[in-house]
LUMRO-218806 format. One record per atom (N, C-alpha, C): x, y, z; atom name; residue in one letter; residue number from 1. Coordinates in pm, 1 decimal. Layout:
! LUMRO-218806
REC       c1       c2       c3 atom type seq
REC        X        Y        Z   CA    a NUM
...
END
This chain:
! LUMRO-218806
REC       c1       c2       c3 atom type seq
REC   -472.4  -1151.8   -624.8    N    m   1
REC   -397.4  -1225.4   -726.3   CA    m   1
REC   -304.7  -1128.4   -797.9    C    m   1
REC   -180.4  -1166.8   -820.0    N    a   2
REC    -83.9  -1077.3   -881.3   CA    a   2
REC   -114.5  -1052.3  -1028.4    C    a   2
REC   -160.0  -1155.8  -1101.1    N    d   3
REC   -193.9  -1140.6  -1242.7   CA    d   3
REC   -328.9  -1070.5  -1253.2    C    d   3
REC   -331.9   -954.3  -1320.0    N    s   4
REC   -454.4   -874.0  -1324.7   CA    s   4
REC   -558.4   -925.4  -1422.5    C    s   4
REC   -520.0  -1020.1  -1511.1    N    g   5
REC   -617.8  -1078.2  -1602.5   CA    g   5
REC   -651.5   -985.5  -1717.8    C    g   5
REC   -736.5  -1034.2  -1811.3    N    p   6
REC   -773.1   -952.5  -1926.9   CA    p   6
REC   -848.2   -827.1  -1884.4    C    p   6
REC   -801.4   -712.9  -1934.0    N    h   7
REC   -863.5   -583.0  -1906.7   CA    h   7
REC   -872.1   -553.1  -1756.8    C    h   7
REC   -782.4   -612.3  -1678.4    N    g   8
REC   -782.4   -585.2  -1534.7   CA    g   8
REC   -898.8   -646.5  -1459.4    C    g   8
REC   -959.9   -751.3  -1514.4    N    s   9
REC  -1079.1   -810.0  -1451.7   CA    s   9
REC  -1049.4   -868.0  -1313.6    C    s   9
REC   -930.8   -925.3  -1295.6    N    r  10
REC   -897.6   -982.3  -1164.2   CA    r  10
REC   -868.0   -873.0  -1062.7    C    r  10
REC   -814.9   -761.4  -1109.0    N    l  11
REC   -796.8   -646.8  -1020.0   CA    l  11
REC   -932.3   -600.3   -968.7    C    l  11
REC  -1028.5   -584.2  -1059.3    N    d  12
REC  -1163.4   -543.6  -1018.7   CA    d  12
REC  -1221.8   -643.2   -919.2    C    d  12
REC  -1202.5   -771.6   -945.6    N    r  13
REC  -1256.5   -875.1   -857.3   CA    r  13
REC  -1195.0   -867.5   -718.2    C    r  13
REC  -1063.0   -847.6   -711.5    N    d  14
REC   -997.1   -841.8   -581.2   CA    d  14
REC  -1039.7   -718.6   -502.1    C    d  14
REC  -1061.7   -607.0   -571.3    N    i  15
REC  -1112.4   -487.5   -503.2   CA    i  15
REC  -1252.4   -514.5   -449.1    C    i  15
REC  -1336.2   -577.8   -529.8    N    t  16
REC  -1472.6   -610.8   -485.9   CA    t  16
REC  -1470.0   -705.8   -367.1    C    t  16
REC  -1384.2   -807.1   -372.3    N    n  17
REC  -1375.1   -904.1   -262.7   CA    n  17
REC  -1326.0   -841.1   -132.9    C    n  17
REC  -1246.3   -734.4   -143.4    N    a  18
REC  -1199.9   -666.3    -22.4   CA    a  18
REC  -1316.6   -602.1     51.8    C    a  18
REC  -1420.4   -560.7    -21.9    N    g  19
REC  -1542.5   -512.1     40.5   CA    g  19
REC  -1534.1   -375.1    104.7    C    g  19
REC  -1437.9   -294.0     66.0    N    f  20
REC  -1421.3   -160.4    123.9   CA    f  20
REC  -1453.5    -57.4     16.4    C    f  20
REC  -1576.2     -7.6     15.7    N    y  21
REC  -1623.0     87.4    -86.4   CA    y  21
REC  -1576.6     44.2   -225.9    C    y  21
REC  -1613.3    -76.0   -269.0    N    p  22
REC  -1555.7   -131.3   -393.0   CA    p  22
REC  -1580.3    -47.8   -517.6    C    p  22
REC  -1698.7     10.9   -531.3    N    e  23
REC  -1724.2     92.0   -651.1   CA    e  23
REC  -1636.8    216.2   -652.3    C    e  23
REC  -1625.1    281.3   -536.8    N    l  24
REC  -1540.3    400.3   -526.5   CA    l  24
REC  -1395.3    365.5   -556.7    C    l  24
REC  -1344.9    260.7   -492.6    N    v  25
REC  -1204.1    223.5   -510.8   CA    v  25
REC  -1176.8    184.2   -655.5    C    v  25
REC  -1266.5    106.0   -715.5    N    t  26
REC  -1249.0     65.4   -855.4   CA    t  26
REC  -1244.8    186.3   -947.1    C    t  26
REC  -1338.2    280.1   -928.5    N    d  27
REC  -1341.6    399.2  -1013.7   CA    d  27
REC  -1216.2    483.8   -996.8    C    d  27
REC  -1169.8    499.0   -873.0    N    v  28
REC  -1049.8    579.4   -847.3   CA    v  28
REC   -927.5    515.3   -913.3    C    v  28
REC   -913.9    383.4   -898.7    N    v  29
REC   -799.6    313.4   -958.4   CA    v  29
REC   -804.4    322.6  -1110.5    C    v  29
REC   -921.6    300.3  -1168.7    N    r  30
REC   -935.6    307.5  -1314.8   CA    r  30
REC   -905.1    448.2  -1366.0    C    r  30
REC   -953.0    549.2  -1293.2    N    d  31
REC   -925.9    687.5  -1333.3   CA    d  31
REC   -776.2    716.3  -1326.6    C    d  31
REC   -711.6    669.1  -1221.1    N    a  32
REC   -568.0    692.9  -1205.0   CA    a  32
REC   -486.9    620.6  -1312.6    C    a  32
REC   -532.6    502.3  -1353.7    N    l  33
REC   -462.5    428.0  -1459.5   CA    l  33
REC   -479.2    493.3  -1596.2    C    l  33
REC   -582.2    575.4  -1611.4    N    d  34
REC   -601.9    655.5  -1732.9   CA    d  34
REC   -598.2    570.5  -1860.3    C    d  34
REC   -672.1    460.0  -1858.8    N    g  35
REC   -682.8    376.6  -1978.2   CA    g  35
REC   -577.0    269.7  -1992.6    C    g  35
REC   -472.7    273.7  -1911.3    N    q  36
REC   -369.1    170.2  -1918.8   CA    q  36
REC   -419.3     42.6  -1851.2    C    q  36
REC   -386.3    -71.4  -1910.0    N    e  37
REC   -430.0   -198.6  -1853.6   CA    e  37
REC   -324.3   -252.9  -1757.8    C    e  37
REC   -365.9   -286.8  -1636.7    N    p  38
REC   -269.4   -341.8  -1541.5   CA    p  38
REC   -233.7   -485.6  -1577.0    C    p  38
REC   -107.6   -521.0  -1555.8    N    s  39
REC    -64.0   -658.9  -1578.8   CA    s  39
REC    -51.7   -735.1  -1447.6    C    s  39
REC    -24.8   -662.6  -1340.0    N    s  40
REC     -7.4   -724.4  -1208.9   CA    s  40
REC    -54.4   -625.4  -1103.4    C    s  40
REC   -100.8   -678.3   -990.5    N    h  41
REC   -152.9   -588.4   -887.6   CA    h  41
REC   -145.3   -653.7   -750.6    C    h  41
REC   -164.3   -570.8   -648.9    N    l  42
REC   -174.0   -617.1   -511.4   CA    l  42
REC   -276.6   -530.2   -440.9    C    l  42
REC   -372.5   -593.7   -374.7    N    v  43
REC   -476.9   -523.0   -300.8   CA    v  43
REC   -465.7   -564.5   -155.3    C    v  43
REC   -453.6   -465.8    -65.1    N    q  44
REC   -448.5   -499.7     76.7   CA    q  44
REC   -543.5   -412.4    156.5    C    q  44
REC   -630.2   -477.5    233.5    N    l  45
REC   -721.6   -410.3    325.6   CA    l  45
REC   -667.1   -428.5    466.1    C    l  45
REC   -652.4   -318.0    537.8    N    e  46
REC   -601.3   -324.0    674.5   CA    e  46
REC   -704.5   -268.5    770.7    C    e  46
REC   -710.9   -327.3    887.8    N    t  47
REC   -798.9   -280.3    994.5   CA    t  47
REC   -714.9   -256.0   1118.3    C    t  47
REC   -736.4   -141.0   1182.1    N    h  48
REC   -670.8   -117.9   1310.3   CA    h  48
REC   -767.6    -49.1   1405.0    C    h  48
REC   -737.3    -59.1   1532.7    N    f  49
REC   -827.1     -9.6   1636.7   CA    f  49
REC   -763.4    108.9   1707.4    C    f  49
REC   -843.7    213.2   1727.8    N    d  50
REC   -800.3    333.6   1797.4   CA    d  50
REC   -899.2    358.4   1910.6    C    d  50
REC   -864.8    311.7   2029.4    N    q  51
REC   -952.9    316.8   2146.6   CA    q  51
REC  -1086.1    249.5   2114.2    C    q  51
REC  -1192.8    325.6   2096.7    N    t  52
REC  -1324.3    264.8   2071.8   CA    t  52
REC  -1360.6    263.0   1924.0    C    t  52
REC  -1273.2    312.3   1837.8    N    e  53
REC  -1304.4    321.0   1695.6   CA    e  53
REC  -1229.0    215.3   1615.4    C    e  53
REC  -1293.7    170.4   1509.3    N    v  54
REC  -1231.9     77.6   1415.2   CA    v  54
REC  -1204.1    153.7   1286.4    C    v  54
REC  -1081.1    148.5   1239.9    N    h  55
REC  -1042.6    217.2   1116.7   CA    h  55
REC   -998.4    113.6   1013.8    C    h  55
REC  -1044.8    132.0    890.9    N    r  56
REC  -1002.2     45.1    781.4   CA    r  56
REC   -946.7    131.9    669.4    C    r  56
REC   -851.8     77.8    598.3    N    h  57
REC   -801.1    146.7    479.5   CA    h  57
REC   -750.0     43.7    380.8    C    h  57
REC   -753.3     81.9    254.9    N    i  58
REC   -714.2    -10.1    148.3   CA    i  58
REC   -603.2     53.3     65.2    C    i  58
REC   -508.0    -29.3     26.6    N    t  59
REC   -400.6     12.7    -62.7   CA    t  59
REC   -404.3    -77.3   -185.4    C    t  59
REC   -400.8    -14.7   -302.4    N    v  60
REC   -400.0    -88.6   -428.6   CA    v  60
REC   -275.0    -48.9   -506.1    C    v  60
REC   -193.4   -147.3   -539.7    N    l  61
REC    -76.3   -126.1   -624.3   CA    l  61
REC   -104.7   -193.4   -757.2    C    l  61
REC    -92.8   -118.9   -865.8    N    a  62
REC   -121.2   -173.9   -998.6   CA    a  62
REC     -5.7   -142.0  -1092.5    C    a  62
REC     55.5   -246.5  -1147.2    N    l  63
REC    163.9   -232.1  -1243.9   CA    l  63
REC    104.1   -231.0  -1383.2    C    l  63
REC    129.2   -123.7  -1457.1    N    a  64
REC     74.3   -110.5  -1592.9   CA    a  64
REC    182.6    -53.1  -1683.1    C    a  64
REC    241.8   -138.5  -1764.5    N    g  65
REC    346.8    -91.2  -1854.6   CA    g  65
REC    465.8    -37.8  -1777.5    C    g  65
REC    495.3     89.7  -1797.2    N    e  66
REC    613.2    149.8  -1735.7   CA    e  66
REC    580.9    228.4  -1609.8    C    e  66
REC    460.5    210.5  -1556.1    N    i  67
REC    424.1    281.8  -1433.0   CA    i  67
REC    366.7    184.2  -1330.5    C    i  67
REC    377.5    222.8  -1204.3    N    v  68
REC    304.8    153.9  -1098.2   CA    v  68
REC    214.5    258.9  -1033.4    C    v  68
REC     87.0    227.0  -1026.8    N    q  69
REC    -12.5    318.6   -972.0   CA    q  69
REC    -37.9    281.7   -826.2    C    q  69
REC    -20.6    379.3   -738.6    N    v  70
REC    -40.0    358.8   -595.3   CA    v  70
REC   -166.4    433.3   -553.8    C    v  70
REC   -264.8    360.1   -503.9    N    t  71
REC   -391.1    420.0   -460.4   CA    t  71
REC   -415.8    381.9   -315.4    C    t  71
REC   -455.4    481.6   -236.6    N    h  72
REC   -484.8    457.2    -94.7   CA    h  72
REC   -616.9    524.2    -61.0    C    h  72
REC   -705.5    450.3      3.6    N    v  73
REC   -835.6    503.4     44.1   CA    v  73
REC   -858.5    467.6    190.3    C    v  73
REC   -894.8    567.1    269.9    N    d  74
REC   -938.9    538.9    406.4   CA    d  74
REC  -1062.0    621.9    436.7    C    d  74
REC  -1129.3    588.1    545.8    N    d  75
REC  -1249.3    663.1    580.9   CA    d  75
REC  -1236.8    720.7    721.2    C    d  75
REC  -1318.3    821.4    746.5    N    q  76
REC  -1315.5    890.4    874.5   CA    q  76
REC  -1457.9    926.7    913.2    C    q  76
REC  -1495.8    894.9   1036.4    N    s  77
REC  -1627.1    933.5   1087.4   CA    s  77
REC  -1620.5   1076.7   1137.6    C    s  77
REC  -1716.5   1157.1   1094.3    N    l  78
REC  -1720.2   1296.9   1135.7   CA    l  78
REC  -1813.1   1319.4   1254.5    C    l  78
REC  -1883.4   1213.5   1296.5    N    d  79
REC  -1968.6   1224.2   1414.9   CA    d  79
REC  -1952.6   1098.3   1499.2    C    d  79
REC  -2003.4   1102.2   1621.7    N    e  80
REC  -1985.9    990.3   1713.6   CA    e  80
REC  -2063.9    866.8   1671.6    C    e  80
REC  -2173.8    886.1   1598.9    N    d  81
REC  -2257.5    773.3   1558.6   CA    d  81
REC  -2205.6    702.2   1433.8    C    d  81
REC  -2108.7    761.4   1365.7    N    g  82
REC  -2056.5    701.6   1243.6   CA    g  82
REC  -2149.3    713.7   1124.6    C    g  82
REC  -2245.2    807.2   1132.7    N    q  83
REC  -2338.8    826.4   1022.2   CA    q  83
REC  -2283.7    921.4    916.5    C    q  83
REC  -2198.0   1013.9    958.7    N    d  84
REC  -2138.9   1111.7    867.0   CA    d  84
REC  -1994.4   1070.2    842.0    C    d  84
REC  -1970.4   1011.2    726.7    N    v  85
REC  -1839.7    952.7    695.7   CA    v  85
REC  -1783.5   1017.8    570.1    C    v  85
REC  -1653.2   1040.9    569.8    N    v  86
REC  -1586.2   1092.7    450.9   CA    v  86
REC  -1474.3    995.4    413.2    C    v  86
REC  -1457.0    972.6    284.2    N    a  87
REC  -1347.6    888.2    234.8   CA    a  87
REC  -1236.1    978.1    183.4    C    a  87
REC  -1114.7    949.8    226.7    N    h  88
REC   -996.7   1023.0    180.0   CA    h  88
REC   -924.2    935.6     78.0    C    h  88
REC   -896.8    991.4    -38.0    N    v  89
REC   -837.0    917.1   -148.7   CA    v  89
REC   -706.7    983.9   -190.5    C    v  89
REC   -603.0    905.2   -209.3    N    s  90
REC   -479.7    958.9   -267.6   CA    s  90
REC   -430.2    861.7   -373.6    C    s  90
REC   -378.7    917.4   -481.7    N    t  91
REC   -321.0    835.6   -588.1   CA    t  91
REC   -186.3    894.8   -627.0    C    t  91
REC    -95.5    808.8   -663.1    N    e  92
REC     34.6    854.2   -712.9   CA    e  92
REC     78.5    761.5   -824.6    C    e  92
REC    123.5    821.1   -933.5    N    t  93
REC    176.2    745.4  -1046.3   CA    t  93
REC    328.1    749.4  -1039.3    C    t  93
REC    388.2    632.9  -1027.2    N    v  94
REC    533.2    623.8  -1012.0   CA    v  94
REC    591.2    554.2  -1134.8    C    v  94
REC    677.4    621.2  -1212.3    N    p  95
REC    745.4    551.4  -1321.1   CA    p  95
REC    829.6    436.9  -1264.4    C    p  95
REC    817.1    320.1  -1322.8    N    v  96
REC    888.4    203.2  -1272.3   CA    v  96
REC   1038.5    227.9  -1270.4    C    v  96
REC   1089.2    301.4  -1368.6    N    r  97
REC   1233.5    327.1  -1373.5   CA    r  97
REC   1280.2    413.3  -1255.2    C    r  97
REC   1186.2    482.5  -1187.2    N    n  98
REC   1223.0    565.3  -1072.5   CA    n  98
REC   1232.2    487.4   -942.0    C    n  98
REC   1189.9    362.0   -943.6    N    l  99
REC   1199.1    282.3   -821.4   CA    l  99
REC   1345.8    258.7   -787.9    C    l  99
REC   1385.3    303.2   -670.4    N    s 100
REC   1524.4    281.8   -630.5   CA    s 100
REC   1543.3    146.0   -565.5    C    s 100
REC   1435.8     90.7   -508.5    N    s 101
REC   1445.2    -44.8   -454.3   CA    s 101
REC   1306.7   -105.4   -436.3    C    s 101
REC   1301.9   -235.9   -450.2    N    v 102
REC   1183.5   -315.6   -418.2   CA    v 102
REC   1232.5   -420.2   -319.0    C    v 102
REC   1191.3   -406.4   -195.1    N    t 103
REC   1240.9   -492.2    -88.1   CA    t 103
REC   1129.6   -582.7    -38.5    C    t 103
REC   1160.6   -709.5    -23.8    N    l 104
REC   1064.9   -805.7     29.2   CA    l 104
REC   1131.1   -877.4    146.3    C    l 104
REC   1074.0   -861.2    265.0    N    s 105
REC   1124.3   -929.1    384.6   CA    s 105
REC   1030.3  -1043.9    419.1    C    s 105
REC   1086.2  -1155.6    463.2    N    y 106
REC   1008.4  -1276.7    489.2   CA    y 106
REC   1015.1  -1315.8    636.4    C    y 106
REC    911.7  -1385.0    682.4    N    a 107
REC    913.7  -1449.3    813.8   CA    a 107
REC    871.1  -1594.7    795.6    C    a 107
REC    947.9  -1684.2    856.2    N    y 108
REC    917.1  -1827.9    852.7   CA    y 108
REC    909.2  -1879.1    996.1    C    y 108
REC    800.9  -1950.0   1026.4    N    r 109
REC    788.9  -2011.0   1158.5   CA    r 109
REC    863.2  -2144.5   1159.8    C    r 109
REC    920.5  -2175.3   1274.9    N    q 110
REC    993.6  -2301.0   1294.8   CA    q 110
REC   1095.0  -2325.3   1182.6    C    q 110
REC   1191.2  -2234.4   1165.9    N    p 111
REC   1286.1  -2247.7   1054.4   CA    p 111
REC   1368.4  -2376.7   1059.9    C    p 111
REC   1379.8  -2435.7   1177.3    N    q 112
REC   1454.8  -2562.0   1187.9   CA    q 112
REC   1386.1  -2674.8   1111.6    C    q 112
REC   1256.2  -2657.6   1082.1    N    n 113
REC   1182.0  -2758.6   1006.5   CA    n 113
REC   1161.3  -2718.4    860.2    C    n 113
REC   1232.9  -2615.5    815.7    N    y 114
REC   1211.6  -2561.3    680.7   CA    y 114
REC   1244.7  -2663.4    572.3    C    y 114
REC   1157.2  -2667.3    470.1    N    t 115
REC   1185.4  -2739.3    345.8   CA    t 115
REC   1153.0  -2643.7    231.4    C    t 115
REC   1187.7  -2681.0    109.8    N    s 116
REC   1165.3  -2591.2     -4.1   CA    s 116
REC   1017.5  -2565.1    -29.4    C    s 116
REC    929.7  -2646.6     26.5    N    s 117
REC    785.8  -2624.6      7.9   CA    s 117
REC    721.4  -2549.4    124.5    C    s 117
REC    801.2  -2509.2    223.2    N    t 118
REC    746.8  -2437.2    338.7   CA    t 118
REC    708.7  -2295.6    297.9    C    t 118
REC    583.8  -2256.0    318.4    N    p 119
REC    544.9  -2119.9    280.4   CA    p 119
REC    587.9  -2017.7    385.3    C    p 119
REC    611.8  -1896.2    340.5    N    a 120
REC    638.4  -1786.9    434.0   CA    a 120
REC    510.0  -1756.0    510.3    C    a 120
REC    522.9  -1723.4    638.0    N    t 121
REC    404.9  -1689.1    717.4   CA    t 121
REC    375.0  -1539.7    712.4    C    t 121
REC    471.2  -1463.4    665.3    N    e 122
REC    452.9  -1317.9    659.4   CA    e 122
REC    554.1  -1258.2    562.9    C    e 122
REC    513.0  -1155.9    489.4    N    v 123
REC    606.2  -1079.5    406.9   CA    v 123
REC    580.0   -930.9    427.6    C    v 123
REC    684.3   -852.8    413.4    N    t 124
REC    672.1   -707.4    414.2   CA    t 124
REC    730.2   -657.3    283.0    C    t 124
REC    647.2   -587.8    206.2    N    l 125
REC    687.9   -533.2     76.7   CA    l 125
REC    712.3   -384.1     92.6    C    l 125
REC    830.5   -339.4     51.7    N    m 126
REC    861.1   -196.8     55.8   CA    m 126
REC    908.2   -151.4    -81.3    C    m 126
REC    848.5    -42.4   -129.0    N    m 127
REC    889.6     20.3   -254.2   CA    m 127
REC    942.6    159.0   -222.2    C    m 127
REC   1058.9    191.1   -275.9    N    s 128
REC   1118.7    322.5   -253.0   CA    s 128
REC   1139.5    392.7   -385.3    C    s 128
REC   1113.9    521.7   -385.9    N    w 129
REC   1137.0    602.0   -504.8   CA    w 129
REC   1160.7    745.9   -461.8    C    w 129
REC   1198.1    828.0   -556.3    N    t 130
REC   1222.8    968.9   -525.3   CA    t 130
REC   1092.4   1044.9   -538.8    C    t 130
REC    994.2   1001.7   -466.1    N    g 131
REC    859.8   1059.2   -476.8   CA    g 131
REC    836.6   1170.6   -378.0    C    g 131
REC    709.5   1192.5   -348.6    N    s 132
REC    670.4   1302.4   -262.2   CA    s 132
REC    709.4   1273.8   -118.2    C    s 132
REC    710.0   1379.7    -39.6    N    q 133
REC    733.8   1367.1    103.1   CA    q 133
REC    611.8   1417.5    177.7    C    q 133
REC    585.3   1355.4    292.7    N    r 134
REC    477.1   1401.2    378.4   CA    r 134
REC    537.5   1480.6    492.4    C    r 134
REC    483.0   1598.8    517.2    N    i 135
REC    531.3   1681.6    626.7   CA    i 135
REC    419.6   1695.2    728.6    C    i 135
REC    442.2   1642.9    848.3    N    d 136
REC    346.9   1655.9    958.4   CA    d 136
REC    392.5   1771.4   1046.0    C    d 136
REC    311.5   1876.4   1051.0    N    v 137
REC    346.3   1996.6   1126.1   CA    v 137
REC    241.6   2019.2   1234.0    C    v 137
REC    288.4   2058.3   1352.5    N    q 138
REC    196.7   2092.1   1461.0   CA    q 138
REC    256.9   2204.7   1543.4    C    q 138
REC    171.4   2278.8   1614.6    N    p 139
REC    224.2   2388.3   1696.7   CA    p 139
REC    319.0   2335.3   1803.7    C    p 139
REC    429.8   2404.9   1821.1    N    a 140
REC    525.1   2368.2   1925.9   CA    a 140
REC    477.5   2425.7   2058.6    C    a 140
REC    516.5   2362.5   2166.6    N    g 141
REC    475.6   2409.7   2299.2   CA    g 141
REC    591.9   2402.3   2395.1    C    g 141
REC    561.5   2431.2   2521.1    N    c 142
REC    662.7   2419.8   2625.2   CA    c 142
REC    600.8   2350.3   2745.6    C    c 142
REC    679.5   2331.1   2850.0    N    q 143
REC    635.0   2255.3   2966.6   CA    q 143
REC    546.6   2335.7   3060.9    C    q 143
REC    541.6   2466.9   3044.0    N    d 144
REC    463.1   2552.6   3133.9   CA    d 144
REC    316.9   2553.3   3091.0    C    d 144
REC    225.9   2496.7   3172.9    N    p 145
REC     84.8   2492.8   3134.0   CA    p 145
REC     19.1   2630.3   3128.8    C    p 145
REC     79.8   2729.8   3193.1    N    e 146
REC     24.6   2865.7   3193.9   CA    e 146
REC     77.1   2950.8   3078.0    C    e 146
REC    176.1   2900.6   3006.1    N    c 147
REC    240.2   2978.3   2899.4   CA    c 147
REC    146.0   2996.4   2781.1    C    c 147
REC    136.8   3119.8   2732.4    N    e 148
REC     53.6   3150.1   2616.3   CA    e 148
REC    135.8   3202.6   2499.4    C    e 148
REC    267.6   3191.5   2508.9    N    a 149
REC    355.7   3242.8   2403.8   CA    a 149
REC    347.5   3155.2   2279.2    C    a 149
REC    377.2   3216.5   2165.2    N    d 150
REC    382.2   3144.1   2038.5   CA    d 150
REC    520.9   3082.0   2024.4    C    d 150
REC    527.4   2951.3   2025.0    N    h 151
REC    655.1   2880.8   2015.5   CA    h 151
REC    684.1   2831.6   1874.1    C    h 151
REC    606.1   2877.2   1777.6    N    g 152
REC    627.6   2835.9   1639.8   CA    g 152
REC    571.2   2697.2   1614.0    C    g 152
REC    634.8   2628.0   1520.2    N    y 153
REC    585.6   2495.5   1481.3   CA    y 153
REC    698.4   2394.4   1483.3    C    y 153
REC    661.2   2271.7   1499.6    N    t 154
REC    755.7   2161.5   1491.3   CA    t 154
REC    696.7   2056.8   1397.4    C    t 154
REC    781.6   1978.8   1334.3    N    g 155
REC    727.2   1881.4   1239.7   CA    g 155
REC    828.4   1776.9   1199.8    C    g 155
REC    779.8   1683.5   1121.1    N    v 156
REC    861.6   1573.8   1071.5   CA    v 156
REC    834.7   1558.1    922.9    C    v 156
REC    940.5   1545.2    844.3    N    a 157
REC    927.4   1516.9    701.2   CA    a 157
REC    957.9   1369.3    680.6    C    a 157
REC    860.0   1297.4    627.7    N    a 158
REC    876.4   1153.1    606.8   CA    a 158
REC    867.8   1121.0    458.8    C    a 158
REC    959.7   1038.7    412.0    N    r 159
REC    958.3    995.0    273.2   CA    r 159
REC    836.1    907.9    249.4    C    r 159
REC    765.6    931.1    139.5    N    e 160
REC    641.7    859.4    113.2   CA    e 160
REC    666.7    729.2     37.5    C    e 160
REC    739.2    640.1    100.7    N    d 161
REC    755.1    506.8     45.0   CA    d 161
REC    631.3    424.9     80.1    C    d 161
REC    613.8    315.0     11.3    N    v 162
REC    502.9    224.8     40.2   CA    v 162
REC    557.8    105.3    116.7    C    v 162
REC    497.6     76.6    229.9    N    v 163
REC    533.2    -40.3    309.2   CA    v 163
REC    405.1   -116.0    340.7    C    v 163
REC    396.5   -241.1    296.4    N    l 164
REC    279.6   -324.7    321.8   CA    l 164
REC    323.4   -452.8    391.0    C    l 164
REC    256.2   -484.8    501.0    N    r 165
REC    282.9   -609.4    573.4   CA    r 165
REC    166.1   -703.2    549.0    C    r 165
REC    196.1   -821.1    498.1    N    i 166
REC     93.2   -919.8    467.0   CA    i 166
REC    126.5  -1047.0    543.6    C    i 166
REC     31.6  -1094.4    623.5    N    s 167
REC     55.8  -1215.8    701.5   CA    s 167
REC    -46.5  -1322.3    666.1    C    s 167
REC     -2.0  -1446.7    671.3    N    a 168
REC    -92.1  -1558.1    642.3   CA    a 168
REC   -203.8  -1564.8    744.9    C    a 168
REC   -172.8  -1530.9    869.2    N    e 169
REC   -272.6  -1538.6    975.5   CA    e 169
REC   -383.6  -1435.9    956.4    C    e 169
REC   -346.9  -1313.0    921.1    N    a 170
REC   -447.0  -1206.3    907.5   CA    a 170
REC   -508.3  -1199.8    768.6    C    a 170
REC   -425.9  -1222.2    665.0    N    d 171
REC   -471.0  -1201.0    527.0   CA    d 171
REC   -491.4  -1329.9    448.3    C    d 171
REC   -439.3  -1440.0    499.4    N    g 172
REC   -450.6  -1567.7    430.0   CA    g 172
REC   -323.1  -1602.5    355.0    C    g 172
REC   -292.6  -1731.9    341.2    N    p 173
REC   -170.2  -1775.1    271.7   CA    p 173
REC   -163.2  -1727.5    127.2    C    p 173
REC   -278.1  -1719.7     58.7    N    r 174
REC   -279.1  -1675.9    -81.0   CA    r 174
REC   -231.4  -1531.9    -93.2    C    r 174
REC   -268.2  -1447.6      3.8    N    a 175
REC   -227.2  -1307.0     -0.3   CA    a 175
REC    -76.0  -1293.1     11.0    C    a 175
REC    -14.1  -1379.8     91.0    N    v 176
REC    132.0  -1377.0    104.3   CA    v 176
REC    197.0  -1410.3    -29.3    C    v 176
REC    147.1  -1513.7    -95.2    N    e 177
REC    203.3  -1551.6   -225.3   CA    e 177
REC    175.7  -1444.9   -330.5    C    e 177
REC     58.3  -1380.6   -324.0    N    d 178
REC     27.0  -1271.9   -417.7   CA    d 178
REC    127.3  -1157.7   -404.2    C    d 178
REC    163.1  -1124.7   -280.0    N    a 179
REC    260.6  -1017.6   -257.3   CA    a 179
REC    395.6  -1054.4   -317.0    C    a 179
REC    434.1  -1179.5   -303.3    N    r 180
REC    561.0  -1224.8   -360.2   CA    r 180
REC    557.4  -1218.3   -512.8    C    r 180
REC    446.2  -1259.6   -571.6    N    e 181
REC    432.9  -1255.0   -717.4   CA    e 181
REC    435.9  -1111.1   -768.2    C    e 181
REC    369.0  -1020.3   -696.0    N    f 182
REC    369.6   -880.5   -738.0   CA    f 182
REC    511.1   -823.4   -730.7    C    f 182
REC    583.2   -854.9   -623.8    N    a 183
REC    720.9   -806.3   -610.3   CA    a 183
REC    808.3   -857.8   -724.2    C    a 183
REC    790.3   -983.6   -763.5    N    r 184
REC    867.3  -1038.4   -876.0   CA    r 184
REC    836.4   -962.7  -1005.2    C    r 184
REC    707.6   -937.8  -1030.7    N    a 185
REC    668.3   -865.1  -1152.0   CA    a 185
REC    726.9   -724.6  -1151.9    C    a 185
REC    726.0   -661.2  -1036.2    N    l 186
REC    779.5   -525.7  -1024.0   CA    l 186
REC    930.0   -524.7  -1047.9    C    l 186
REC    999.1   -621.3   -992.2    N    r 187
REC   1144.4   -630.8  -1012.5   CA    r 187
REC   1178.2   -655.3  -1159.4    C    r 187
REC   1102.5   -745.2  -1223.2    N    r 188
REC   1127.9   -772.2  -1365.4   CA    r 188
REC   1109.2   -645.9  -1448.4    C    r 188
REC   1001.3   -572.0  -1422.1    N    a 189
REC    975.1   -448.9  -1497.1   CA    a 189
REC   1083.7   -346.0  -1471.4    C    a 189
REC   1126.1   -334.4  -1347.5    N    n 190
REC   1227.9   -236.4  -1310.9   CA    n 190
REC   1361.6   -267.9  -1375.3    C    n 190
REC   1403.8   -394.4  -1371.0    N    t 191
REC   1533.0   -430.3  -1430.1   CA    t 191
REC   1528.9   -421.0  -1582.0    C    t 191
REC   1414.5   -451.5  -1642.6    N    a 192
REC   1402.5   -440.3  -1788.6   CA    a 192
REC   1416.5   -295.6  -1833.2    C    a 192
REC   1355.6   -203.2  -1758.6    N    l 193
REC   1360.5    -62.2  -1796.8   CA    l 193
REC   1494.5      1.7  -1764.3    C    l 193
REC   1563.0    -50.3  -1661.5    N    s 194
REC   1692.3      7.9  -1625.9   CA    s 194
REC   1806.8    -53.8  -1705.2    C    s 194
REC   1774.9   -157.7  -1785.1    N    g 195
REC   1876.8   -218.2  -1870.4   CA    g 195
REC   1968.1   -313.8  -1799.1    C    g 195
REC   1929.3   -355.1  -1677.1    N    t 196
REC   2011.0   -451.9  -1604.9   CA    t 196
REC   1944.1   -587.3  -1611.6    C    t 196
REC   2017.7   -688.8  -1573.1    N    t 197
REC   1961.7   -823.8  -1570.2   CA    t 197
REC   1958.1   -872.7  -1427.2    C    t 197
REC   1860.3   -957.3  -1398.2    N    q 198
REC   1849.1  -1011.5  -1264.1   CA    q 198
REC   1948.5  -1124.7  -1244.9    C    q 198
REC   2001.3  -1132.8  -1124.0    N    a 199
REC   2095.1  -1240.9  -1091.5   CA    a 199
REC   2017.6  -1368.3  -1065.8    C    a 199
END
C-alpha cells in the first residue's frame, strides 16, 4: 500500500506480509529512517532462479519528508544444503530534491479494448539521482588457455538507479496500483521541493 499509515504501521504490515526476514527488514528500514515517519512506501519481493538455486530479494522504498529511503536485502547460501545463510543489506538515503527523474512505464493488454477503467497489467518504476555508482571488476584474460600472464582488470561502472518491475500476474493487481500511487507521491514531493508545478 502506498500510504504508510500512522507511524508507518502499513509499511510494517507490508514488510511482514512479504514474508522475507520481516523482523530484519523492518529493523533495517526503521534504523535507516532514523526516527522519520514514512508517508508513502513501496515493498517488492522478487524471486529468480539460478540453475538449481532459488534466490529472493526485497526492495523497500519509503518516502519520509524530504528523503526517500532505499533498502535492499537479499540472501546467499554459503553451503550446498542451504543451512548456512547470510543476508546482505544495503540502504541509501536520497534527498527527494536530488531525484533527476521518476519514470513510470505501463503495459496494457489488448489496448484495442481499452477503457478508462482498464487497469495496467504491468508497470516499471525507475528513479534516477546523482547517487552512488557500482563498479564490477574482474581479472582480465585472453583466449590462450595456457597463458599465465597478468592481463590486469576489466570492469563496468553502473549508475545505481532503482528499477522495479511490478506485474499484476506475478505481484497482483493491487501491487501495480500501489506502485503507481507511490510514484505519484514521489513526483508531488519532488516538484514541491524543486519549486515547480505539475502539469
